[in-house]
All heavy atoms as TSV, in Angstrom:
chain	resi	resn	atom	element	x	y	z
A	1	MET	N	N	-115.529	-107.580	-80.100
A	1	MET	CA	C	-116.164	-108.651	-80.846
A	1	MET	C	C	-115.430	-108.917	-82.124
A	1	MET	O	O	-115.884	-109.675	-82.891
A	1	MET	CB	C	-117.583	-108.240	-81.161
A	1	MET	CG	C	-118.457	-108.171	-80.003
A	1	MET	SD	S	-119.046	-109.825	-79.599
A	1	MET	CE	C	-119.976	-109.489	-78.125
A	2	SER	N	N	-114.246	-108.228	-82.351
A	2	SER	CA	C	-113.481	-108.489	-83.528
A	2	SER	C	C	-112.595	-109.761	-83.324
A	2	SER	O	O	-112.431	-110.256	-82.249
A	2	SER	CB	C	-112.514	-107.303	-83.844
A	2	SER	OG	O	-111.568	-107.204	-82.722
A	3	ALA	N	N	-112.145	-110.354	-84.470
A	3	ALA	CA	C	-111.418	-111.540	-84.465
A	3	ALA	C	C	-110.036	-111.256	-83.759
A	3	ALA	O	O	-109.329	-110.309	-84.141
A	3	ALA	CB	C	-111.193	-112.107	-85.795
A	4	PRO	N	N	-109.555	-112.058	-82.822
A	4	PRO	CA	C	-108.343	-111.789	-82.127
A	4	PRO	C	C	-107.106	-112.050	-82.990
A	4	PRO	O	O	-106.068	-111.518	-82.772
A	4	PRO	CB	C	-108.349	-112.700	-80.932
A	4	PRO	CG	C	-109.273	-113.772	-81.318
A	4	PRO	CD	C	-110.306	-113.164	-82.254
A	5	HIS	N	N	-107.313	-112.845	-84.022
A	5	HIS	CA	C	-106.105	-113.203	-84.879
A	5	HIS	C	C	-105.852	-112.135	-85.959
A	5	HIS	O	O	-104.720	-112.132	-86.575
A	5	HIS	CB	C	-106.288	-114.476	-85.518
A	5	HIS	CG	C	-107.466	-114.641	-86.400
A	5	HIS	ND1	N	-108.705	-114.848	-85.930
A	5	HIS	CD2	C	-107.518	-114.487	-87.780
A	5	HIS	CE1	C	-109.568	-114.807	-87.056
A	5	HIS	NE2	N	-108.829	-114.597	-88.133
A	6	ALA	N	N	-106.830	-111.273	-86.268
A	6	ALA	CA	C	-106.661	-110.268	-87.285
A	6	ALA	C	C	-106.159	-108.969	-86.703
A	6	ALA	O	O	-106.882	-108.235	-86.042
A	6	ALA	CB	C	-107.993	-110.015	-88.014
A	7	ALA	N	N	-104.928	-108.698	-86.814
A	7	ALA	CA	C	-104.341	-107.406	-86.309
A	7	ALA	C	C	-104.546	-106.370	-87.358
A	7	ALA	O	O	-104.316	-106.539	-88.520
A	7	ALA	CB	C	-102.822	-107.610	-86.036
A	8	PRO	N	N	-104.965	-105.168	-86.958
A	8	PRO	CA	C	-105.165	-104.083	-87.994
A	8	PRO	C	C	-103.794	-103.598	-88.478
A	8	PRO	O	O	-102.798	-103.541	-87.787
A	8	PRO	CB	C	-105.850	-102.989	-87.158
A	8	PRO	CG	C	-105.522	-103.266	-85.785
A	8	PRO	CD	C	-105.335	-104.761	-85.586
A	9	HIS	N	N	-103.845	-103.248	-89.754
A	9	HIS	CA	C	-102.653	-102.669	-90.415
A	9	HIS	C	C	-101.433	-103.636	-90.490
A	9	HIS	O	O	-100.339	-103.139	-90.225
A	9	HIS	CB	C	-102.222	-101.347	-89.764
A	9	HIS	CG	C	-103.394	-100.393	-89.664
A	9	HIS	ND1	N	-104.006	-99.836	-90.802
A	9	HIS	CD2	C	-104.033	-99.819	-88.595
A	9	HIS	CE1	C	-105.005	-99.003	-90.379
A	9	HIS	NE2	N	-105.034	-99.026	-88.981
A	10	ASP	N	N	-101.680	-104.883	-90.780
A	10	ASP	CA	C	-100.631	-105.843	-90.881
A	10	ASP	C	C	-99.765	-105.482	-92.161
A	10	ASP	O	O	-98.533	-105.513	-92.069
A	10	ASP	CB	C	-101.067	-107.251	-90.955
A	10	ASP	CG	C	-101.246	-107.820	-89.571
A	10	ASP	OD1	O	-100.768	-107.224	-88.636
A	10	ASP	OD2	O	-102.029	-108.826	-89.425
A	11	GLY	N	N	-100.307	-105.234	-93.289
A	11	GLY	CA	C	-99.624	-105.056	-94.505
A	11	GLY	C	C	-99.418	-103.586	-94.908
A	11	GLY	O	O	-99.140	-103.271	-96.003
A	12	ASP	N	N	-99.562	-102.671	-94.001
A	12	ASP	CA	C	-99.478	-101.254	-94.270
A	12	ASP	C	C	-98.047	-100.780	-94.263
A	12	ASP	O	O	-97.791	-99.576	-94.528
A	12	ASP	CB	C	-100.321	-100.423	-93.384
A	12	ASP	CG	C	-101.758	-100.476	-93.717
A	12	ASP	OD1	O	-102.078	-100.961	-94.793
A	12	ASP	OD2	O	-102.597	-100.012	-92.926
A	13	HIS	N	N	-97.053	-101.573	-93.900
A	13	HIS	CA	C	-95.697	-101.154	-93.763
A	13	HIS	C	C	-95.104	-100.792	-95.184
A	13	HIS	O	O	-94.404	-99.814	-95.377
A	13	HIS	CB	C	-94.788	-102.176	-93.067
A	13	HIS	CG	C	-95.092	-102.396	-91.643
A	13	HIS	ND1	N	-94.973	-101.382	-90.708
A	13	HIS	CD2	C	-95.614	-103.380	-90.982
A	13	HIS	CE1	C	-95.362	-101.791	-89.524
A	13	HIS	NE2	N	-95.791	-103.015	-89.697
A	14	ALA	N	N	-95.524	-101.620	-96.154
A	14	ALA	CA	C	-95.086	-101.296	-97.533
A	14	ALA	C	C	-95.869	-100.160	-98.112
A	14	ALA	O	O	-95.352	-99.436	-98.976
A	14	ALA	CB	C	-95.179	-102.561	-98.378
A	15	ALA	N	N	-97.137	-99.995	-97.721
A	15	ALA	CA	C	-97.915	-98.954	-98.257
A	15	ALA	C	C	-97.510	-97.535	-97.714
A	15	ALA	O	O	-97.730	-96.534	-98.333
A	15	ALA	CB	C	-99.402	-99.179	-97.943
A	16	SER	N	N	-96.942	-97.540	-96.476
A	16	SER	CA	C	-96.565	-96.194	-95.867
A	16	SER	C	C	-95.173	-95.862	-96.302
A	16	SER	O	O	-94.619	-95.009	-95.607
A	16	SER	CB	C	-96.674	-96.363	-94.374
A	16	SER	OG	O	-95.739	-97.325	-93.914
A	17	HIS	N	N	-94.655	-96.428	-97.324
A	17	HIS	CA	C	-93.323	-96.088	-97.839
A	17	HIS	C	C	-93.320	-94.715	-98.441
A	17	HIS	O	O	-94.128	-94.408	-99.334
A	17	HIS	CB	C	-92.891	-97.122	-98.888
A	17	HIS	CG	C	-91.550	-96.973	-99.419
A	17	HIS	ND1	N	-90.396	-97.082	-98.667
A	17	HIS	CD2	C	-91.104	-96.615	-100.664
A	17	HIS	CE1	C	-89.394	-96.832	-99.343
A	17	HIS	NE2	N	-89.731	-96.581	-100.591
A	18	ASP	N	N	-92.476	-93.807	-97.943
A	18	ASP	CA	C	-92.539	-92.410	-98.374
A	18	ASP	C	C	-91.447	-92.143	-99.446
A	18	ASP	O	O	-90.281	-92.527	-99.215
A	18	ASP	CB	C	-92.263	-91.508	-97.169
A	18	ASP	CG	C	-92.634	-90.098	-97.423
A	18	ASP	OD1	O	-93.184	-89.808	-98.494
A	18	ASP	OD2	O	-92.365	-89.208	-96.555
A	19	VAL	N	N	-91.856	-91.592	-100.495
A	19	VAL	CA	C	-90.929	-91.352	-101.615
A	19	VAL	C	C	-89.929	-90.201	-101.251
A	19	VAL	O	O	-88.778	-90.224	-101.674
A	19	VAL	CB	C	-91.709	-90.948	-102.896
A	19	VAL	CG1	C	-90.732	-90.707	-104.082
A	19	VAL	CG2	C	-92.644	-92.167	-103.315
A	20	VAL	N	N	-90.476	-89.209	-100.466
A	20	VAL	CA	C	-89.597	-88.135	-100.093
A	20	VAL	C	C	-88.399	-88.545	-99.257
A	20	VAL	O	O	-87.291	-87.965	-99.387
A	20	VAL	CB	C	-90.465	-87.072	-99.297
A	20	VAL	CG1	C	-89.575	-85.887	-98.893
A	20	VAL	CG2	C	-91.605	-86.577	-100.201
A	21	GLU	N	N	-88.682	-89.615	-98.422
A	21	GLU	CA	C	-87.519	-90.062	-97.579
A	21	GLU	C	C	-86.376	-90.642	-98.491
A	21	GLU	O	O	-85.233	-90.676	-97.994
A	21	GLU	CB	C	-88.111	-91.233	-96.722
A	21	GLU	CG	C	-89.162	-90.800	-95.734
A	21	GLU	CD	C	-88.568	-90.183	-94.482
A	21	GLU	OE1	O	-87.440	-90.550	-94.125
A	21	GLU	OE2	O	-89.325	-89.429	-93.867
A	22	GLU	N	N	-86.684	-91.094	-99.612
A	22	GLU	CA	C	-85.608	-91.573	-100.503
A	22	GLU	C	C	-84.910	-90.473	-101.227
A	22	GLU	O	O	-83.676	-90.537	-101.516
A	22	GLU	CB	C	-86.181	-92.554	-101.650
A	22	GLU	CG	C	-86.657	-93.888	-101.081
A	22	GLU	CD	C	-87.066	-94.801	-102.176
A	22	GLU	OE1	O	-86.989	-94.372	-103.368
A	22	GLU	OE2	O	-87.517	-95.918	-101.835
A	23	ILE	N	N	-85.569	-89.361	-101.541
A	23	ILE	CA	C	-84.889	-88.319	-102.242
A	23	ILE	C	C	-84.065	-87.406	-101.417
A	23	ILE	O	O	-83.119	-86.836	-101.792
A	23	ILE	CB	C	-86.103	-87.456	-102.926
A	23	ILE	CG1	C	-86.818	-88.328	-103.935
A	23	ILE	CG2	C	-85.541	-86.234	-103.666
A	23	ILE	CD1	C	-87.985	-87.676	-104.584
A	24	VAL	N	N	-84.487	-87.260	-100.052
A	24	VAL	CA	C	-83.758	-86.372	-99.175
A	24	VAL	C	C	-82.212	-86.609	-99.091
A	24	VAL	O	O	-81.434	-85.638	-99.139
A	24	VAL	CB	C	-84.400	-86.379	-97.797
A	24	VAL	CG1	C	-83.515	-85.610	-96.796
A	24	VAL	CG2	C	-85.733	-85.721	-97.837
A	25	PRO	N	N	-81.719	-87.863	-99.041
A	25	PRO	CA	C	-80.329	-88.090	-99.022
A	25	PRO	C	C	-79.572	-87.658	-100.263
A	25	PRO	O	O	-78.394	-87.386	-100.231
A	25	PRO	CB	C	-80.096	-89.569	-98.775
A	25	PRO	CG	C	-81.395	-90.001	-98.162
A	25	PRO	CD	C	-82.437	-89.118	-98.767
A	26	MET	N	N	-80.273	-87.583	-101.447
A	26	MET	CA	C	-79.635	-87.213	-102.734
A	26	MET	C	C	-79.662	-85.706	-102.890
A	26	MET	O	O	-79.123	-85.200	-103.974
A	26	MET	CB	C	-80.315	-87.909	-103.830
A	26	MET	CG	C	-80.144	-89.400	-103.849
A	26	MET	SD	S	-80.875	-90.172	-105.295
A	26	MET	CE	C	-82.593	-89.903	-105.041
A	27	MET	N	N	-80.263	-84.914	-102.010
A	27	MET	CA	C	-80.322	-83.476	-102.221
A	27	MET	C	C	-78.974	-82.731	-102.342
A	27	MET	O	O	-78.925	-81.817	-103.208
A	27	MET	CB	C	-81.207	-82.823	-101.028
A	27	MET	CG	C	-82.670	-82.944	-101.257
A	27	MET	SD	S	-83.167	-82.022	-102.751
A	27	MET	CE	C	-84.666	-82.883	-103.125
A	28	PRO	N	N	-77.960	-83.127	-101.608
A	28	PRO	CA	C	-76.662	-82.383	-101.876
A	28	PRO	C	C	-76.134	-82.561	-103.265
A	28	PRO	O	O	-75.266	-81.805	-103.709
A	28	PRO	CB	C	-75.720	-82.996	-100.813
A	28	PRO	CG	C	-76.575	-83.485	-99.723
A	28	PRO	CD	C	-77.860	-83.976	-100.503
A	29	ILE	N	N	-76.586	-83.572	-103.963
A	29	ILE	CA	C	-76.084	-83.780	-105.402
A	29	ILE	C	C	-77.131	-83.180	-106.344
A	29	ILE	O	O	-76.698	-82.563	-107.324
A	29	ILE	CB	C	-75.895	-85.293	-105.602
A	29	ILE	CG1	C	-74.870	-85.819	-104.691
A	29	ILE	CG2	C	-75.539	-85.578	-107.062
A	29	ILE	CD1	C	-74.837	-87.334	-104.681
A	30	VAL	N	N	-78.442	-83.361	-106.062
A	30	VAL	CA	C	-79.404	-82.962	-107.028
A	30	VAL	C	C	-79.508	-81.454	-107.154
A	30	VAL	O	O	-79.683	-80.900	-108.278
A	30	VAL	CB	C	-80.789	-83.650	-106.657
A	30	VAL	CG1	C	-81.911	-83.092	-107.505
A	30	VAL	CG2	C	-80.704	-85.088	-106.793
A	31	LEU	N	N	-79.544	-80.750	-105.985
A	31	LEU	CA	C	-79.700	-79.269	-106.019
A	31	LEU	C	C	-78.648	-78.580	-106.800
A	31	LEU	O	O	-78.962	-77.718	-107.609
A	31	LEU	CB	C	-79.850	-78.828	-104.605
A	31	LEU	CG	C	-81.243	-79.005	-103.897
A	31	LEU	CD1	C	-81.274	-78.515	-102.476
A	31	LEU	CD2	C	-82.348	-78.392	-104.750
A	32	PRO	N	N	-77.342	-78.862	-106.562
A	32	PRO	CA	C	-76.323	-78.138	-107.334
A	32	PRO	C	C	-76.385	-78.459	-108.813
A	32	PRO	O	O	-76.213	-77.545	-109.710
A	32	PRO	CB	C	-74.997	-78.565	-106.772
A	32	PRO	CG	C	-75.320	-78.970	-105.420
A	32	PRO	CD	C	-76.723	-79.627	-105.506
A	33	LEU	N	N	-76.734	-79.705	-109.159
A	33	LEU	CA	C	-76.837	-80.054	-110.548
A	33	LEU	C	C	-78.056	-79.284	-111.240
A	33	LEU	O	O	-77.957	-78.763	-112.329
A	33	LEU	CB	C	-77.038	-81.499	-110.735
A	33	LEU	CG	C	-75.766	-82.364	-110.537
A	33	LEU	CD1	C	-76.114	-83.858	-110.628
A	33	LEU	CD2	C	-74.686	-81.985	-111.496
A	34	ALA	N	N	-79.139	-79.257	-110.539
A	34	ALA	CA	C	-80.360	-78.519	-111.030
A	34	ALA	C	C	-80.038	-77.015	-111.095
A	34	ALA	O	O	-80.430	-76.424	-112.129
A	34	ALA	CB	C	-81.519	-78.791	-110.077
A	35	GLY	N	N	-79.319	-76.463	-110.239
A	35	GLY	CA	C	-78.889	-75.115	-110.260
A	35	GLY	C	C	-78.001	-74.838	-111.487
A	35	GLY	O	O	-78.140	-73.760	-112.098
A	36	ALA	N	N	-77.070	-75.702	-111.728
A	36	ALA	CA	C	-76.134	-75.509	-112.830
A	36	ALA	C	C	-76.870	-75.600	-114.210
A	36	ALA	O	O	-76.566	-74.763	-115.025
A	36	ALA	CB	C	-75.087	-76.616	-112.773
A	37	VAL	N	N	-77.824	-76.516	-114.329
A	37	VAL	CA	C	-78.557	-76.602	-115.533
A	37	VAL	C	C	-79.441	-75.403	-115.713
A	37	VAL	O	O	-79.547	-74.852	-116.788
A	37	VAL	CB	C	-79.443	-77.907	-115.503
A	37	VAL	CG1	C	-80.457	-77.929	-116.644
A	37	VAL	CG2	C	-78.513	-79.151	-115.626
A	38	LEU	N	N	-80.023	-74.888	-114.626
A	38	LEU	CA	C	-80.867	-73.680	-114.735
A	38	LEU	C	C	-80.064	-72.538	-115.118
A	38	LEU	O	O	-80.491	-71.685	-115.981
A	38	LEU	CB	C	-81.600	-73.491	-113.409
A	38	LEU	CG	C	-82.577	-72.320	-113.346
A	38	LEU	CD1	C	-83.705	-72.572	-114.319
A	38	LEU	CD2	C	-83.095	-72.145	-111.980
A	39	MET	N	N	-78.842	-72.304	-114.556
A	39	MET	CA	C	-78.019	-71.210	-114.882
A	39	MET	C	C	-77.534	-71.305	-116.328
A	39	MET	O	O	-77.472	-70.266	-117.044
A	39	MET	CB	C	-76.738	-71.149	-113.965
A	39	MET	CG	C	-77.163	-70.603	-112.584
A	39	MET	SD	S	-75.664	-70.223	-111.606
A	39	MET	CE	C	-75.021	-71.845	-111.284
A	40	PHE	N	N	-77.203	-72.484	-116.842
A	40	PHE	CA	C	-76.770	-72.657	-118.119
A	40	PHE	C	C	-77.990	-72.284	-119.151
A	40	PHE	O	O	-77.729	-71.630	-120.125
A	40	PHE	CB	C	-76.370	-74.097	-118.423
A	40	PHE	CG	C	-76.050	-74.414	-119.896
A	40	PHE	CD1	C	-74.899	-73.959	-120.408
A	40	PHE	CD2	C	-76.930	-75.091	-120.688
A	40	PHE	CE1	C	-74.594	-74.137	-121.762
A	40	PHE	CE2	C	-76.681	-75.368	-122.017
A	40	PHE	CZ	C	-75.476	-74.889	-122.578
A	41	LEU	N	N	-79.108	-72.748	-118.849
A	41	LEU	CA	C	-80.263	-72.412	-119.726
A	41	LEU	C	C	-80.559	-70.955	-119.737
A	41	LEU	O	O	-80.861	-70.378	-120.771
A	41	LEU	CB	C	-81.578	-73.280	-119.286
A	41	LEU	CG	C	-81.478	-74.778	-119.568
A	41	LEU	CD1	C	-82.632	-75.378	-118.932
A	41	LEU	CD2	C	-81.332	-74.965	-121.022
A	42	LEU	N	N	-80.507	-70.324	-118.482
A	42	LEU	CA	C	-80.762	-68.869	-118.520
A	42	LEU	C	C	-79.686	-68.037	-119.273
A	42	LEU	O	O	-80.015	-67.126	-119.952
A	42	LEU	CB	C	-80.928	-68.390	-117.073
A	42	LEU	CG	C	-82.207	-68.836	-116.310
A	42	LEU	CD1	C	-82.068	-68.495	-114.862
A	42	LEU	CD2	C	-83.387	-68.186	-116.972
A	43	ALA	N	N	-78.425	-68.478	-119.102
A	43	ALA	CA	C	-77.334	-67.785	-119.857
A	43	ALA	C	C	-77.493	-68.042	-121.340
A	43	ALA	O	O	-77.263	-67.132	-122.194
A	43	ALA	CB	C	-76.023	-68.345	-119.316
A	44	PHE	N	N	-77.925	-69.239	-121.770
A	44	PHE	CA	C	-78.077	-69.495	-123.191
A	44	PHE	C	C	-79.213	-68.611	-123.712
A	44	PHE	O	O	-79.097	-68.097	-124.835
A	44	PHE	CB	C	-78.366	-71.027	-123.361
A	44	PHE	CG	C	-78.647	-71.355	-124.842
A	44	PHE	CD1	C	-77.573	-71.442	-125.641
A	44	PHE	CD2	C	-79.983	-71.603	-125.269
A	44	PHE	CE1	C	-77.817	-71.799	-127.032
A	44	PHE	CE2	C	-80.208	-71.912	-126.530
A	44	PHE	CZ	C	-79.047	-72.078	-127.498
A	45	ILE	N	N	-80.287	-68.468	-122.987
A	45	ILE	CA	C	-81.385	-67.689	-123.505
A	45	ILE	C	C	-80.949	-66.176	-123.547
A	45	ILE	O	O	-81.247	-65.469	-124.513
A	45	ILE	CB	C	-82.655	-67.806	-122.519
A	45	ILE	CG1	C	-83.217	-69.223	-122.674
A	45	ILE	CG2	C	-83.653	-66.747	-122.809
A	45	ILE	CD1	C	-84.223	-69.575	-121.601
A	46	ALA	N	N	-80.150	-65.721	-122.545
A	46	ALA	CA	C	-79.714	-64.304	-122.526
A	46	ALA	C	C	-78.780	-64.052	-123.712
A	46	ALA	O	O	-78.884	-63.000	-124.337
A	46	ALA	CB	C	-79.069	-64.011	-121.200
A	47	VAL	N	N	-77.888	-65.029	-124.003
A	47	VAL	CA	C	-76.921	-64.760	-125.083
A	47	VAL	C	C	-77.640	-64.831	-126.417
A	47	VAL	O	O	-77.322	-64.088	-127.312
A	47	VAL	CB	C	-75.818	-65.809	-124.995
A	47	VAL	CG1	C	-74.933	-65.790	-126.303
A	47	VAL	CG2	C	-74.949	-65.562	-123.783
A	48	SER	N	N	-78.638	-65.740	-126.515
A	48	SER	CA	C	-79.292	-65.895	-127.847
A	48	SER	C	C	-80.261	-64.699	-128.062
A	48	SER	O	O	-80.485	-64.319	-129.257
A	48	SER	CB	C	-80.150	-67.151	-127.881
A	48	SER	OG	O	-81.133	-67.097	-126.943
A	49	MET	N	N	-80.682	-64.006	-127.040
A	49	MET	CA	C	-81.519	-62.791	-127.200
A	49	MET	C	C	-80.706	-61.608	-127.439
A	49	MET	O	O	-81.198	-60.651	-128.052
A	49	MET	CB	C	-82.440	-62.642	-125.972
A	49	MET	CG	C	-83.565	-63.578	-125.820
A	49	MET	SD	S	-84.545	-63.318	-124.307
A	49	MET	CE	C	-85.344	-61.825	-124.806
A	50	ALA	N	N	-79.444	-61.565	-127.116
A	50	ALA	CA	C	-78.609	-60.388	-127.203
A	50	ALA	C	C	-78.126	-60.200	-128.622
A	50	ALA	O	O	-78.178	-61.029	-129.473
A	50	ALA	CB	C	-77.391	-60.448	-126.289
Protein backbone atom coordinates (compact mmCIF):
# COMPACT_ATOMS: atom_id res chain seq x y z
CA MET A 1 0.00 0.00 0.00
CA SER A 2 3.02 2.30 -0.14
CA ALA A 3 3.43 4.83 -2.91
CA PRO A 4 5.15 3.25 -5.93
CA HIS A 5 7.06 6.42 -6.80
CA ALA A 6 8.74 6.76 -3.41
CA ALA A 7 11.79 4.52 -3.34
CA PRO A 8 13.25 4.01 0.14
CA HIS A 9 16.72 5.39 0.86
CA ASP A 10 16.96 7.62 -2.21
CA GLY A 11 19.14 10.26 -0.53
CA ASP A 12 21.13 7.99 1.78
CA HIS A 13 24.13 7.72 -0.54
CA ALA A 14 25.58 10.97 0.79
CA ALA A 15 24.66 10.07 4.37
CA SER A 16 26.45 6.71 4.22
CA HIS A 17 29.74 8.44 3.38
CA ASP A 18 32.40 6.88 5.60
CA VAL A 19 35.18 9.06 6.99
CA VAL A 20 37.43 6.06 7.64
CA GLU A 21 37.39 5.23 3.92
CA GLU A 22 39.05 8.60 3.23
CA ILE A 23 41.75 8.22 5.90
CA VAL A 24 42.87 4.68 4.99
CA PRO A 25 44.77 5.65 1.78
CA MET A 26 46.76 8.26 3.75
CA MET A 27 47.92 5.76 6.41
CA PRO A 28 51.36 5.07 4.84
CA ILE A 29 52.12 8.79 5.26
CA VAL A 30 50.30 9.55 8.52
CA LEU A 31 51.59 6.65 10.62
CA PRO A 32 55.34 7.29 10.12
CA LEU A 33 54.87 11.02 10.70
CA ALA A 34 52.92 10.37 13.90
CA GLY A 35 55.59 7.90 15.01
CA ALA A 36 58.36 10.41 14.34
CA VAL A 37 56.58 13.12 16.32
CA LEU A 38 55.95 10.71 19.18
CA MET A 39 59.60 9.61 19.27
CA PHE A 40 60.77 13.23 19.20
CA LEU A 41 58.49 14.17 22.08
CA LEU A 42 59.52 11.17 24.15
CA ALA A 43 63.22 11.87 23.52
CA PHE A 44 62.71 15.53 24.43
CA ILE A 45 61.03 14.54 27.70
CA ALA A 46 63.80 12.04 28.48
CA VAL A 47 66.58 14.57 27.82
CA SER A 48 64.86 17.31 29.79
CA MET A 49 64.42 15.00 32.78
CA ALA A 50 68.04 13.80 32.72
